[in-house]
N, C-alpha and C positions, 0 to 999 in steps of 0.2 A: 280674248286678245292674245297676241303672240307671247307677251310676257307671262300671262296666266298659264298658257299651255306649256311653255318651256319650264316654268317653275323658277326662272331666274329673276334676280333683282334687276332694276334698271341699270345699276352700275355694272353688273355682270354682263348684261346684254351689250352695253356700250363698250366694255373691254374687249368684246369679241369682234368689233367692227375694225376694218382696216384704218390705219393712221395716215392722214394726209396733211400736208402743210400748204398754206396759201400765202404767197409773198408778193407784195406790190412794191414798186419803186417808180420814180420818175426823175427825169433830168432835163436840164435846159439845153436847147439847141442854139448854138451861135450861128450867125449867118454863114460862117465858113464850114460848118459841119456837113460832111457828105453822108447824111443819114441814109440815103438810098443805097450808097455803097456799103455802109455798115449792115443794112438789112440783107443785101445780096450776100455778104460774107457770112452772116449768121445762117442764112439759108443753105449756102454751100457747105458749111461745117456740119450740117445736120441733114444729110441726104436721105436718111431712112425715115424721117418723120413724116407723118401724114400732114399734108399742107393745106391751108386755107388762107387766101390772100384778100378776102372780101373786106376786112377791116384791119389793115396792118398785116402783120405776118403772124400766123398761128401755126404751131407745129405740135403734133401729138405723138406720144410714145407710150409703150407699155407702162413705164414708170410714172408718167404724168404728161403735162402739156405746158406750153408757154405761149404768150402773145406779146408782141411788141407793136405798138401803134403810135401814131403821131396825133397830137391834139389838133382839132380843127379850129380852136380859138386861141391857143397860146403856143409860143415857140418851145414846146416840150415834147419829150417822148414818155410813154408810159409802158411799164413792164408788169406783167402778171405771170406768176409761175405757180402751178399747183401740181402736187405729186407726193410720192413717198418722201418723208422728211429729209433724209440724207440727199436724195436726188434733187429735190426742190431747192435746198439750200446751196448745193454745189452749182446747180444750173443758174440760179439767180446771181451768184457771185461771178460766174463766167460771163453771163450776158451783160451785167452792169460794167464789167471791165471792158468788154468789146464796145459797148455803147458810149463809154466815157473816154476811152483811149484814143 
């Protein structure tokens, strides 16, 4: 196995892996919420991200990725952010502010 060949303990092998954070959030949509406008704004604020709009808005970057999507069964939005810990935390705060403001 890789561990046996490397001579490392499991803890040492895990310490060598990159660190990522995964953050989830959700919020309620009122009938007056212009969620499509908010998604357009998020997209415009991130022109360099790799984009996929098959299931909400997904944008990928070297530091990580995020997705904002609407529920098909409830009046809510869902946010998922994964990436390097500092980037993910900052991006989640930024997006939650945009989505709730």
